[in-house]
Z-matrix of the N, CA and C atoms (Angstrom, degrees):
N
C 1 1.469
C 2 1.531 1 109.40
N 3 1.319 2 115.95 1 130.66
C 4 1.460 3 120.23 2 -178.17
C 5 1.521 4 110.21 3 -74.81
N 6 1.342 5 116.19 4 129.35
C 7 1.455 6 120.65 5 178.40
C 8 1.525 7 109.86 6 -76.28
N 9 1.347 8 117.92 7 144.06
C 10 1.469 9 119.12 8 177.68
C 11 1.523 10 110.45 9 -67.69
N 12 1.318 11 117.90 10 149.22
C 13 1.467 12 120.28 11 177.70
C 14 1.521 13 110.42 12 -66.20
N 15 1.319 14 116.23 13 151.39
C 16 1.468 15 118.96 14 177.24
C 17 1.524 16 109.28 15 -85.62
N 18 1.317 17 115.40 16 177.61
C 19 1.472 18 121.14 17 -174.34
C 20 1.524 19 111.13 18 -60.98
N 21 1.325 20 117.06 19 -38.71
C 22 1.464 21 119.94 20 -179.16
C 23 1.528 22 111.09 21 -62.45
N 24 1.333 23 116.87 22 -38.02
C 25 1.471 24 120.62 23 178.01
C 26 1.527 25 110.85 24 -64.73
N 27 1.332 26 115.73 25 -41.90
C 28 1.462 27 119.95 26 -179.30
C 29 1.524 28 110.28 27 -64.48
N 30 1.318 29 116.55 28 -45.92
C 31 1.463 30 119.92 29 -179.67
C 32 1.522 31 111.09 30 -63.92
N 33 1.332 32 117.57 31 -37.61
C 34 1.467 33 120.47 32 177.85
C 35 1.525 34 110.55 33 -63.87
N 36 1.337 35 116.72 34 -38.01
C 37 1.463 36 120.32 35 178.69
C 38 1.526 37 110.79 36 -64.88
N 39 1.323 38 117.09 37 -39.11
C 40 1.466 39 120.22 38 178.56
C 41 1.528 40 110.16 39 -66.03
N 42 1.317 41 116.90 40 -40.62
C 43 1.476 42 119.41 41 177.12
C 44 1.521 43 111.01 42 -60.43
N 45 1.336 44 115.92 43 -40.07
C 46 1.466 45 119.97 44 177.65
C 47 1.518 46 110.95 45 -61.00
N 48 1.326 47 116.84 46 -42.80
C 49 1.466 48 120.58 47 178.36
C 50 1.520 49 111.72 48 -63.62
N 51 1.324 50 116.38 49 -38.96
C 52 1.467 51 119.55 50 178.28
C 53 1.525 52 110.70 51 -63.95
N 54 1.315 53 116.56 52 -42.61
C 55 1.465 54 120.33 53 176.20
C 56 1.519 55 111.16 54 -62.68
N 57 1.333 56 116.11 55 -43.83
C 58 1.468 57 121.28 56 -179.68
C 59 1.525 58 111.03 57 -61.81
N 60 1.354 59 116.36 58 -35.19
C 61 1.467 60 120.57 59 179.22
C 62 1.526 61 111.43 60 -71.33
N 63 1.330 62 116.89 61 -16.84
C 64 1.461 63 119.99 62 177.44
C 65 1.512 64 114.38 63 105.97
N 66 1.343 65 116.74 64 12.85
C 67 1.466 66 118.93 65 -178.22
C 68 1.528 67 109.84 66 -111.86
N 69 1.324 68 114.94 67 176.77
C 70 1.461 69 121.89 68 -177.10
C 71 1.527 70 108.99 69 -108.27
N 72 1.335 71 119.15 70 107.94
C 73 1.463 72 120.13 71 -178.23
C 74 1.521 73 113.78 72 -65.87
N 75 1.343 74 117.64 73 -9.44
C 76 1.465 75 120.43 74 179.38
C 77 1.525 76 112.93 75 -93.84
N 78 1.342 77 116.81 76 -6.39
C 79 1.472 78 116.01 77 178.92
C 80 1.530 79 109.12 78 -71.84
N 81 1.332 80 115.71 79 159.89
C 82 1.464 81 120.86 80 -168.91
C 83 1.533 82 112.92 81 -55.62
N 84 1.311 83 116.43 82 -44.81
C 85 1.462 84 119.11 83 -175.70
C 86 1.513 85 114.22 84 -68.61
N 87 1.333 86 117.37 85 -20.72
C 88 1.467 87 121.33 86 -177.20
C 89 1.521 88 113.78 87 -109.00
N 90 1.318 89 116.62 88 -5.55
C 91 1.465 90 118.99 89 -172.52
C 92 1.519 91 111.98 90 -58.51
N 93 1.327 92 118.06 91 -38.35
C 94 1.469 93 121.21 92 -178.71
C 95 1.527 94 112.72 93 -97.74
N 96 1.327 95 116.61 94 3.65
C 97 1.462 96 119.79 95 -177.13
C 98 1.532 97 113.79 96 -62.68
N 99 1.320 98 120.47 97 -42.24
C 100 1.462 99 118.93 98 179.60
C 101 1.531 100 113.33 99 -55.94
N 102 1.322 101 117.08 100 -42.23
C 103 1.464 102 120.10 101 177.67
C 104 1.520 103 111.99 102 -67.03
N 105 1.335 104 115.53 103 -39.40
C 106 1.464 105 119.19 104 179.04
C 107 1.526 106 110.57 105 -64.18
N 108 1.326 107 116.10 106 -43.07
C 109 1.465 108 119.96 107 179.88
C 110 1.524 109 110.38 108 -62.74
N 111 1.325 110 117.18 109 -42.66
C 112 1.464 111 120.69 110 179.10
C 113 1.522 112 110.82 111 -60.03
N 114 1.335 113 117.13 112 -43.61
C 115 1.465 114 119.85 113 179.36
C 116 1.524 115 111.31 114 -66.96
N 117 1.341 116 115.78 115 -39.19
C 118 1.465 117 119.20 116 178.59
C 119 1.528 118 110.93 117 -63.59
N 120 1.341 119 116.26 118 -42.87
C 121 1.462 120 119.49 119 -179.56
C 122 1.520 121 111.72 120 -65.65
N 123 1.327 122 117.19 121 -31.75
C 124 1.470 123 119.15 122 177.31
C 125 1.524 124 110.73 123 -65.23
N 126 1.340 125 117.42 124 -28.40
C 127 1.464 126 121.26 125 174.56
C 128 1.525 127 110.67 126 -79.97
N 129 1.337 128 116.73 127 -46.04
C 130 1.462 129 120.58 128 -177.63
C 131 1.534 130 111.56 129 -56.97
N 132 1.332 131 116.80 130 -35.89
C 133 1.461 132 120.83 131 -173.21
C 134 1.522 133 112.42 132 -115.57
N 135 1.327 134 115.89 133 29.39
C 136 1.468 135 120.69 134 179.59
C 137 1.523 136 112.47 135 -65.12
N 138 1.322 137 117.23 136 -18.67
C 139 1.461 138 120.18 137 -178.23
C 140 1.512 139 113.80 138 -62.47
N 141 1.332 140 117.37 139 -23.09
C 142 1.467 141 120.05 140 178.59
C 143 1.529 142 111.62 141 -67.48
N 144 1.334 143 116.39 142 -20.59
C 145 1.461 144 120.60 143 -177.09
C 146 1.524 145 112.23 144 -97.06
N 147 1.332 146 118.55 145 2.84
C 148 1.467 147 121.40 146 -175.25
C 149 1.524 148 110.92 147 -120.45
N 150 1.322 149 115.55 148 155.23
C 151 1.460 150 123.38 149 -177.04
C 152 1.533 151 109.04 150 -116.10
N 153 1.315 152 116.29 151 112.28
C 154 1.462 153 120.20 152 -177.44
C 155 1.524 154 111.93 153 -63.73
N 156 1.319 155 117.53 154 -37.19
C 157 1.468 156 120.30 155 -178.90
C 158 1.523 157 111.30 156 -66.88
N 159 1.316 158 116.47 157 -33.18
C 160 1.461 159 119.25 158 175.95
C 161 1.524 160 110.30 159 -67.08
N 162 1.318 161 116.96 160 -40.62
C 163 1.465 162 120.96 161 178.64
C 164 1.528 163 110.46 162 -62.13
N 165 1.329 164 116.35 163 -39.25
C 166 1.467 165 120.77 164 -178.54
C 167 1.535 166 112.68 165 -84.75
N 168 1.330 167 116.41 166 3.86
C 169 1.461 168 120.14 167 -174.14
C 170 1.515 169 114.62 168 -69.92
N 171 1.325 170 117.32 169 -24.58
C 172 1.461 171 120.53 170 179.47
C 173 1.520 172 109.28 171 -92.93
N 174 1.331 173 116.23 172 108.61
C 175 1.458 174 121.20 173 -179.78
C 176 1.521 175 109.61 174 -119.97
N 177 1.321 176 115.11 175 169.09
C 178 1.465 177 120.80 176 -177.63
C 179 1.524 178 109.27 177 -121.67
N 180 1.322 179 115.00 178 132.92
C 181 1.466 180 120.63 179 178.44
C 182 1.526 181 111.53 180 -99.99
N 183 1.342 182 116.88 181 5.06
C 184 1.457 183 120.46 182 -172.60
C 185 1.524 184 111.69 183 -106.27
N 186 1.327 185 116.49 184 45.68
C 187 1.463 186 120.65 185 178.22
C 188 1.517 187 110.94 186 -90.69
N 189 1.341 188 117.46 187 16.06
C 190 1.454 189 121.05 188 -177.53
C 191 1.509 190 109.80 189 64.93
N 192 1.319 191 115.61 190 -137.79
C 193 1.468 192 119.01 191 177.62
C 194 1.524 193 110.98 192 -101.77
N 195 1.351 194 116.76 193 21.86
C 196 1.464 195 120.00 194 -178.65
C 197 1.517 196 109.93 195 -67.76
N 198 1.323 197 115.35 196 122.04
C 199 1.464 198 118.51 197 179.94
C 200 1.526 199 111.78 198 -138.99
N 201 1.329 200 116.16 199 20.32
C 202 1.464 201 120.27 200 179.74
C 203 1.523 202 109.73 201 -93.18
N 204 1.317 203 115.27 202 177.16
C 205 1.455 204 120.86 203 -175.37
C 206 1.525 205 112.13 204 -67.16
N 207 1.317 206 115.82 205 139.09
C 208 1.460 207 123.43 206 172.12
C 209 1.525 208 106.35 207 -110.96
N 210 1.325 209 116.08 208 125.24
C 211 1.465 210 121.02 209 -176.64
C 212 1.521 211 109.23 210 -126.63
N 213 1.319 212 116.47 211 121.67
C 214 1.460 213 121.94 212 176.25
C 215 1.515 214 108.08 213 -109.68
N 216 1.325 215 116.35 214 123.46
C 217 1.459 216 122.09 215 -171.99
C 218 1.525 217 112.28 216 -105.18
N 219 1.324 218 113.81 217 155.95
C 220 1.470 219 122.49 218 165.45
C 221 1.529 220 113.58 219 53.59
N 222 1.341 221 115.66 220 52.81
C 223 1.460 222 120.88 221 173.59
C 224 1.530 223 106.60 222 -87.88
N 225 1.300 224 116.42 223 104.22
C 226 1.476 225 119.58 224 -178.12
C 227 1.527 226 109.49 225 -68.31
N 228 1.322 227 115.73 226 138.48
C 229 1.456 228 119.31 227 175.08
C 230 1.528 229 109.79 228 -138.36
N 231 1.315 230 114.25 229 155.88
C 232 1.460 231 122.30 230 174.68
C 233 1.512 232 107.53 231 -131.08
N 234 1.314 233 116.14 232 127.52
C 235 1.450 234 121.91 233 179.44
C 236 1.517 235 108.71 234 -132.27
N 237 1.334 236 116.36 235 -172.78
C 238 1.460 237 121.22 236 177.67
C 239 1.518 238 109.89 237 -136.10
N 240 1.307 239 115.60 238 132.72
C 241 1.458 240 122.72 239 178.71
C 242 1.526 241 109.79 240 -64.44
N 243 1.320 242 116.17 241 130.43
C 244 1.462 243 119.28 242 -178.43
C 245 1.530 244 113.16 243 -73.33
N 246 1.325 245 116.75 244 -13.11
C 247 1.466 246 119.55 245 -178.65
C 248 1.530 247 112.57 246 -87.15
N 249 1.341 248 116.85 247 -34.47
C 250 1.463 249 119.89 248 -176.87
C 251 1.534 250 113.24 249 -126.69
N 252 1.344 251 116.46 250 -6.33
C 253 1.469 252 122.29 251 -179.26
C 254 1.526 253 111.90 252 58.71
N 255 1.325 254 116.33 253 37.04
C 256 1.464 255 121.17 254 173.06
C 257 1.528 256 108.15 255 -112.77
N 258 1.341 257 117.64 256 162.19
C 259 1.456 258 119.71 257 -170.19
C 260 1.532 259 115.57 258 -66.71
N 261 1.319 260 113.52 259 149.57
C 262 1.461 261 124.86 260 165.31
C 263 1.528 262 104.76 261 -119.08
N 264 1.312 263 117.73 262 123.02
C 265 1.462 264 121.76 263 -176.04
C 266 1.521 265 108.60 264 -124.64
N 267 1.326 266 116.43 265 129.46
C 268 1.453 267 116.51 266 -177.82
C 269 1.518 268 114.29 267 -166.24
N 270 1.330 269 114.18 268 -166.30
C 271 1.459 270 123.78 269 178.70
C 272 1.526 271 109.29 270 -123.41
N 273 1.324 272 114.83 271 140.21
C 274 1.458 273 121.57 272 173.66
C 275 1.527 274 108.61 273 -111.60
N 276 1.328 275 115.47 274 142.34
C 277 1.455 276 122.16 275 175.06
C 278 1.528 277 106.30 276 -127.65
N 279 1.336 278 116.65 277 127.90
C 280 1.464 279 121.86 278 -174.96
C 281 1.520 280 109.61 279 -124.71
N 282 1.339 281 115.57 280 130.98
C 283 1.461 282 121.40 281 174.75
C 284 1.517 283 108.53 282 -127.99
N 285 1.337 284 116.00 283 141.98
C 286 1.461 285 118.55 284 172.54
C 287 1.523 286 110.61 285 -149.02
N 288 1.323 287 114.09 286 153.57
C 289 1.473 288 122.71 287 176.14
C 290 1.519 289 107.29 288 -104.71
N 291 1.327 290 118.52 289 106.85
C 292 1.465 291 119.84 290 -174.46
C 293 1.532 292 112.21 291 -68.99
N 294 1.305 293 113.84 292 152.05
C 295 1.458 294 121.36 293 171.91
C 296 1.521 295 106.46 294 -125.17
N 297 1.325 296 115.46 295 83.22
C 298 1.467 297 125.02 296 -179.54
C 299 1.530 298 112.97 297 79.86
N 300 1.327 299 118.20 298 -42.31
C 301 1.460 300 119.97 299 -174.15
C 302 1.522 301 111.46 300 -106.04
N 303 1.344 302 115.38 301 138.90
C 304 1.460 303 121.08 302 172.32
C 305 1.528 304 107.36 303 -125.44
N 306 1.322 305 115.53 304 164.72
C 307 1.454 306 120.70 305 -178.29
C 308 1.523 307 109.15 306 -125.83
N 309 1.323 308 116.36 307 152.44
C 310 1.460 309 120.25 308 177.70
C 311 1.520 310 110.99 309 -58.55
N 312 1.321 311 116.68 310 139.62
C 313 1.460 312 120.33 311 -174.79
C 314 1.522 313 112.61 312 -61.54
N 315 1.320 314 117.01 313 -34.76
C 316 1.463 315 118.83 314 179.61
C 317 1.522 316 111.56 315 -63.50
N 318 1.342 317 116.47 316 -26.85
C 319 1.470 318 119.71 317 179.61
C 320 1.527 319 110.88 318 -67.11
N 321 1.328 320 117.66 319 -34.59
C 322 1.464 321 120.14 320 177.18
C 323 1.524 322 110.55 321 -63.95
N 324 1.325 323 115.97 322 -42.88
C 325 1.463 324 119.78 323 178.52
C 326 1.526 325 110.78 324 -64.25
N 327 1.327 326 117.40 325 -37.65
C 328 1.468 327 120.45 326 179.15
C 329 1.518 328 111.29 327 -66.34
N 330 1.326 329 116.71 328 -37.52
C 331 1.463 330 119.66 329 179.02
C 332 1.528 331 110.25 330 -63.82
N 333 1.323 332 116.59 331 -41.46
C 334 1.468 333 119.93 332 175.65
C 335 1.524 334 109.67 333 -56.80
N 336 1.325 335 117.00 334 -47.17
C 337 1.464 336 120.74 335 -178.28
C 338 1.527 337 112.04 336 -64.76
N 339 1.320 338 117.29 337 -39.81
C 340 1.466 339 119.99 338 -178.00
C 341 1.518 340 110.69 339 -58.93
N 342 1.326 341 117.30 340 -46.26
C 343 1.458 342 119.40 341 -178.70
C 344 1.530 343 112.00 342 -79.41
N 345 1.333 344 117.19 343 -29.58
C 346 1.464 345 119.79 344 179.11
C 347 1.521 346 111.20 345 -69.63
N 348 1.335 347 117.05 346 -32.58
C 349 1.465 348 120.09 347 -177.24
C 350 1.532 349 110.90 348 -85.11
N 351 1.317 350 113.28 349 50.66
C 352 1.459 351 123.33 350 173.72
C 353 1.526 352 106.32 351 -144.22
N 354 1.314 353 117.41 352 165.17
C 355 1.456 354 119.14 353 172.32
C 356 1.519 355 108.15 354 -67.57
N 357 1.333 356 117.56 355 129.96
C 358 1.454 357 120.05 356 -167.47
C 359 1.521 358 113.22 357 -140.23
N 360 1.332 359 113.55 358 162.56
C 361 1.453 360 122.62 359 154.20
C 362 1.519 361 105.11 360 -118.14
N 363 1.311 362 117.37 361 151.03
C 364 1.460 363 120.21 362 -171.12
C 365 1.525 364 112.07 363 -62.85
N 366 1.326 365 116.63 364 -38.39
C 367 1.465 366 119.41 365 -177.71
C 368 1.528 367 111.37 366 -62.09
N 369 1.333 368 117.12 367 -41.62
C 370 1.465 369 119.72 368 179.44
C 371 1.522 370 111.18 369 -70.13
N 372 1.322 371 116.78 370 -40.35
C 373 1.464 372 120.26 371 176.83
C 374 1.521 373 109.98 372 -56.44
N 375 1.325 374 116.19 373 -43.98
C 376 1.455 375 122.29 374 179.53
C 377 1.539 376 111.22 375 -57.01
N 378 1.329 377 116.33 376 -50.82
C 379 1.464 378 120.02 377 -176.07
C 380 1.533 379 111.66 378 -72.16
N 381 1.333 380 118.61 379 -33.31
C 382 1.466 381 120.06 380 179.29
C 383 1.528 382 111.37 381 -63.85
N 384 1.330 383 116.92 382 -41.61
C 385 1.467 384 120.26 383 178.12
C 386 1.525 385 109.99 384 -62.34
N 387 1.330 386 116.48 385 -48.19
C 388 1.463 387 120.46 386 -178.82
C 389 1.523 388 111.16 387 -62.98
N 390 1.323 389 118.00 388 -44.80
C 391 1.455 390 121.41 389 -177.33
C 392 1.524 391 111.89 390 -63.49
N 393 1.339 392 117.08 391 -38.51
C 394 1.460 393 120.07 392 178.81
C 395 1.531 394 110.98 393 -64.00
N 396 1.321 395 116.75 394 -41.20
C 397 1.468 396 120.21 395 179.61
C 398 1.518 397 110.40 396 -66.83
N 399 1.325 398 117.58 397 -41.33
C 400 1.463 399 121.22 398 177.76
C 401 1.524 400 110.57 399 -61.25
N 402 1.319 401 117.16 400 -47.01
C 403 1.470 402 121.19 401 -177.54
C 404 1.520 403 111.78 402 -63.99
N 405 1.335 404 117.03 403 -42.67
C 406 1.461 405 120.42 404 -174.15
C 407 1.522 406 113.69 405 -79.54
N 408 1.336 407 117.10 406 -38.95
C 409 1.462 408 120.17 407 -171.67
C 410 1.519 409 113.82 408 -103.84
N 411 1.334 410 117.32 409 -19.62
C 412 1.467 411 121.00 410 -175.34
C 413 1.539 412 111.21 411 49.62
N 414 1.333 413 117.71 412 50.34
C 415 1.463 414 120.20 413 -179.41
C 416 1.529 415 110.66 414 -76.67
N 417 1.325 416 115.24 415 170.42
C 418 1.467 417 118.99 416 177.38
C 419 1.529 418 111.09 417 -74.30
N 420 1.296 419 116.42 418 -25.85
C 421 1.459 420 119.68 419 178.76
C 422 1.514 421 110.87 420 -161.93
N 423 1.337 422 116.47 421 150.00
C 424 1.465 423 123.24 422 176.88
C 425 1.518 424 107.94 423 -138.08
N 426 1.326 425 115.82 424 139.45
C 427 1.462 426 121.66 425 173.70
C 428 1.522 427 108.27 426 -136.46
N 429 1.311 428 116.25 427 132.12
C 430 1.460 429 121.74 428 177.70
C 431 1.520 430 107.98 429 -128.37
N 432 1.332 431 116.03 430 126.45
C 433 1.458 432 121.37 431 175.18
C 434 1.527 433 108.37 432 -119.92
N 435 1.329 434 115.58 433 134.39
C 436 1.454 435 121.86 434 175.51
C 437 1.516 436 109.36 435 -120.98
N 438 1.322 437 116.05 436 136.76
C 439 1.463 438 121.36 437 171.42
C 440 1.521 439 107.19 438 -127.69
N 441 1.340 440 116.96 439 121.96
C 442 1.459 441 118.59 440 -171.59
C 443 1.518 442 112.10 441 -145.13
N 444 1.325 443 113.57 442 153.88
C 445 1.460 444 121.84 443 171.52
C 446 1.519 445 108.16 444 -100.09
N 447 1.314 446 116.26 445 130.00
C 448 1.459 447 122.11 446 179.87
C 449 1.528 448 108.37 447 -103.88
N 450 1.324 449 116.07 448 112.17
C 451 1.464 450 118.64 449 -176.64
C 452 1.519 451 112.54 450 -68.56
N 453 1.336 452 117.35 451 -17.95
C 454 1.465 453 118.52 452 174.88
C 455 1.527 454 110.59 453 -66.33
N 456 1.328 455 116.55 454 -17.40
C 457 1.459 456 121.04 455 178.93
C 458 1.524 457 112.40 456 -108.45
N 459 1.336 458 116.61 457 -28.70
C 460 1.469 459 118.95 458 -175.29
C 461 1.528 460 113.33 459 -94.47
N 462 1.345 461 117.75 460 -20.13
C 463 1.466 462 118.81 461 -178.16
C 464 1.530 463 112.88 462 -118.43
N 465 1.335 464 117.16 463 2.70
C 466 1.463 465 121.50 464 178.10
C 467 1.538 466 106.83 465 -156.95
N 468 1.318 467 115.96 466 -176.70
C 469 1.458 468 119.39 467 175.56
C 470 1.513 469 112.07 468 61.38
N 471 1.346 470 116.37 469 -120.66
C 472 1.468 471 120.33 470 -179.49
C 473 1.525 472 112.25 471 -72.39
N 474 1.344 473 117.10 472 -15.25
C 475 1.466 474 123.72 473 175.95
C 476 1.533 475 111.42 474 49.46
N 477 1.331 476 115.48 475 76.54
C 478 1.456 477 122.59 476 177.64
C 479 1.526 478 110.18 477 -122.32
N 480 1.344 479 117.45 478 72.29
C 481 1.464 480 119.91 479 -179.00
C 482 1.519 481 111.38 480 -60.29
N 483 1.332 482 114.98 481 143.84
C 484 1.462 483 120.96 482 -179.87
C 485 1.509 484 113.99 483 92.58
N 486 1.324 485 118.11 484 -14.69
C 487 1.458 486 119.58 485 179.79
C 488 1.532 487 109.65 486 -77.60
N 489 1.331 488 115.90 487 142.86
C 490 1.459 489 121.22 488 177.63
C 491 1.527 490 109.37 489 -130.25
N 492 1.324 491 114.54 490 159.64
C 493 1.459 492 121.90 491 178.35
C 494 1.519 493 108.67 492 -117.49
N 495 1.336 494 116.51 493 132.43
C 496 1.457 495 122.18 494 179.07
C 497 1.526 496 108.75 495 -113.78
N 498 1.336 497 116.23 496 128.31
C 499 1.459 498 121.52 497 174.83
C 500 1.520 499 108.69 498 -129.93
N 501 1.334 500 115.37 499 153.51
C 502 1.463 501 119.63 500 177.99
C 503 1.524 502 108.93 501 -141.08
N 504 1.317 503 114.98 502 150.44
C 505 1.468 504 120.61 503 178.51
C 506 1.522 505 107.21 504 -138.08
N 507 1.321 506 117.07 505 121.86
C 508 1.457 507 122.68 506 -177.38
C 509 1.520 508 109.75 507 -114.26
N 510 1.324 509 116.14 508 140.03
C 511 1.462 510 121.42 509 178.21
C 512 1.526 511 109.50 510 -135.15
N 513 1.330 512 116.70 511 157.36
C 514 1.460 513 121.63 512 176.72
C 515 1.511 514 112.09 513 67.60
N 516 1.334 515 115.85 514 -140.07
C 517 1.466 516 120.04 515 -175.27
C 518 1.526 517 111.91 516 -66.03
N 519 1.328 518 116.99 517 -24.12
C 520 1.461 519 118.49 518 176.89
C 521 1.531 520 111.47 519 -66.52
N 522 1.301 521 115.79 520 -19.39
C 523 1.456 522 120.49 521 177.90
C 524 1.521 523 111.99 522 -96.26
N 525 1.347 524 116.83 523 -33.27
C 526 1.466 525 120.31 524 -171.12
C 527 1.515 526 114.82 525 -102.00
N 528 1.330 527 117.92 526 -25.44
C 529 1.464 528 121.66 527 -176.49
C 530 1.529 529 108.93 528 -101.02
N 531 1.329 530 118.84 529 116.10
C 532 1.467 531 120.68 530 -176.21
C 533 1.526 532 113.96 531 -58.24
N 534 1.343 533 117.68 532 -38.83
C 535 1.461 534 120.02 533 -178.90
C 536 1.527 535 111.08 534 -69.46
N 537 1.338 536 116.71 535 -43.32
C 538 1.462 537 120.30 536 178.21
C 539 1.527 538 110.27 537 -64.59
N 540 1.325 539 115.94 538 -39.33
C 541 1.462 540 120.76 539 178.62
C 542 1.528 541 110.46 540 -61.67
N 543 1.333 542 116.30 541 -45.53
C 544 1.461 543 119.95 542 -179.89
C 545 1.525 544 110.65 543 -63.09
N 546 1.337 545 117.08 544 -41.56
C 547 1.456 546 120.80 545 -178.28
C 548 1.529 547 111.12 546 -62.74
N 549 1.341 548 116.32 547 -47.03
C 550 1.461 549 117.76 548 -175.53
C 551 1.521 550 111.17 549 -72.06
N 552 1.329 551 117.45 550 -37.72
C 553 1.462 552 118.75 551 179.15
C 554 1.525 553 111.45 552 -66.64
N 555 1.328 554 116.62 553 -38.10
C 556 1.467 555 120.12 554 175.87
C 557 1.524 556 110.30 555 -60.03
N 558 1.354 557 116.29 556 -44.08
C 559 1.466 558 120.33 557 179.69
C 560 1.518 559 111.66 558 -66.39
N 561 1.324 560 117.04 559 -41.76
C 562 1.460 561 120.60 560 -178.63
C 563 1.517 562 111.67 561 -67.03
N 564 1.325 563 117.30 562 -43.45
C 565 1.460 564 118.80 563 -178.42
C 566 1.517 565 111.36 564 -73.01
N 567 1.343 566 117.43 565 -29.62
C 568 1.463 567 119.65 566 173.29
C 569 1.517 568 109.80 567 -66.09
N 570 1.326 569 116.35 568 -38.40
C 571 1.466 570 121.49 569 176.24
C 572 1.509 571 110.36 570 -60.92
N 573 1.328 572 116.34 571 -45.55
C 574 1.463 573 120.96 572 -179.15
C 575 1.522 574 110.70 573 -61.60
N 576 1.337 575 117.06 574 -44.63
C 577 1.469 576 120.54 575 179.90
C 578 1.514 577 110.82 576 -64.12
N 579 1.364 578 116.81 577 -41.69
C 580 1.456 579 120.47 578 178.37
C 581 1.519 580 110.90 579 -60.06
N 582 1.360 581 115.90 580 -42.93
C 583 1.454 582 119.52 581 178.67
C 584 1.519 583 112.11 582 -62.01
N 585 1.326 584 117.04 583 -40.46
C 586 1.463 585 120.80 584 178.88
C 587 1.521 586 110.32 585 -64.53
N 588 1.337 587 115.96 586 -43.12
C 589 1.467 588 119.52 587 -178.25
C 590 1.522 589 111.69 588 -64.52
N 591 1.338 590 116.55 589 -27.67
C 592 1.468 591 119.74 590 179.29
C 593 1.522 592 111.56 591 -93.68
N 594 1.325 593 117.65 592 11.86
C 595 1.450 594 120.82 593 174.71
C 596 1.488 595 114.43 594 75.77
N 597 1.345 596 117.86 595 21.67
C 598 1.464 597 120.12 596 -178.90
C 599 1.504 598 110.27 597 -88.40
């Protein structure tokens, strides 16, 4: 098993990048940059050190007879594209149909962050969030929609600022039952439109 590089290795790599970019890593403004970058990356990729199933492990059985859809809107997330290591910024919307157990709403937001704070593609991020909720809660249905701007496309390459990508992942009855599918998709797309209208 390959050991992770230590802090000195990371800082040396950042200095190399600064030199490659054409600047002087010893000048005053850049002298502390390697350490700053290392600390920033430890935050950007903190999701590798966390377990989503553990976060979702505390559930509540005291939701009464509530068995209708729970929808959490506009969970902002920031991730990084695994192809160029530049930001992906967007909103997640999560819906699920509980089967006896519900989870604290903050836990859903944490699960989004855990998977987002890794090198990602949007499609995999979408399915990882849904799969974790299915495994932990065993709900009757789960739907996850992500809408995000990929800076690898909006700030470089084809350079199309303002463009966003929408992905969705449906599980359980949201995938198999046409009426449930229509209900959740209507709610998710209404959420997306509302977010756009409010400038999100």
